[in-house]
C-alpha positions in Angstrom: -28.5 19.4 13.3 -30.1 19.8 16.7 -27.9 22.8 17.6 -30.0 25.4 15.8 -33.2 24.1 17.4 -31.6 24.3 20.9 -30.3 27.8 20.2 -33.7 29.0 18.9 -35.4 27.5 22.0 -33.0 29.3 24.3 -33.4 32.5 22.4 -37.2 32.2 22.6 -37.1 31.5 26.4 -34.8 34.5 27.0 -37.1 36.7 24.9 -40.2 35.7 26.9 -38.2 36.2 30.1 -37.4 39.7 29.0 -41.0 40.4 28.2 -42.1 39.0 31.6 -39.5 41.2 33.4 -40.8 44.2 31.5 -44.4 43.4 32.6 -43.2 43.0 36.2 -41.5 46.4 36.2 -44.1 48.3 34.1 -47.3 46.6 35.2 -50.0 49.1 36.0 -51.4 47.0 38.8 -49.9 44.8 41.5 -51.4 41.8 39.8 -49.6 42.5 36.6 -46.4 42.6 38.5 -47.1 39.3 40.3 -48.0 37.6 36.9 -44.8 39.0 35.4 -42.7 37.6 38.3 -44.4 34.3 38.1 -43.9 33.9 34.4 -40.2 34.9 34.8 -39.8 32.2 37.4 -41.6 29.6 35.2 -39.3 30.4 32.3 -36.3 30.1 34.6 -37.4 26.6 35.5 -37.7 25.8 31.8 -34.2 27.1 31.2 -32.8 25.0 34.0 -34.5 21.9 32.7 -33.2 22.6 29.2 -29.7 23.0 30.5 -30.1 19.8 32.4 -31.3 17.9 29.4 -28.5 19.0 27.1 -25.7 18.9 29.6 -26.5 15.4 30.7 -26.6 16.5 34.4 -29.8 15.0 35.7 -29.3 16.6 39.2 -30.3 19.9 37.7 -33.9 18.6 37.3 -34.2 18.5 41.1 -33.0 22.1 41.2 -35.6 23.0 38.7 -38.4 21.3 40.6 -37.4 22.9 43.9 -37.2 26.3 42.2 -40.7 25.7 40.7 -42.1 24.9 44.2 -40.5 28.0 45.7 -41.9 30.1 42.9 -45.4 28.7 43.4 -45.3 29.2 47.2 -43.9 32.7 46.9 -46.7 33.8 44.5 -49.4 32.3 46.8 -47.9 34.1 49.8 -47.6 37.4 47.9 -51.2 37.1 46.7 -52.4 36.5 50.3 -50.4 39.4 51.5 -51.9 41.7 48.8 -55.4 40.6 49.4 -55.5 40.4 53.3 -52.6 42.6 54.2 -51.5 40.0 56.7 -49.8 36.6 56.0 -50.8 35.2 59.3 -54.5 36.1 59.1 -56.9 33.3 58.9 -60.2 33.6 57.1 -63.1 33.8 59.5 -66.5 32.9 58.3 -69.3 34.6 60.2 -72.7 32.9 60.2 -75.9 34.9 60.5 
């Protein structure tokens, strides 16, 4: 009874992953590309968690959490690179 629901969920996740990948490739701006990559990474985490739940392998949840952290840090670093053109730059506040 649960099998059609699981298959439908997996199909929905793969569909949204495909749409996110299309947005990452076709995005008119760099921000659309970044959002597409971020959504793709988030859906990958959901897929890993779904596999962990239905396979009974709880260790995969740790893999999903690490992947989510790497995805978040990568998006923050890319946004900083796009905005400041330098990852090592610090923001200087000048007072008048």
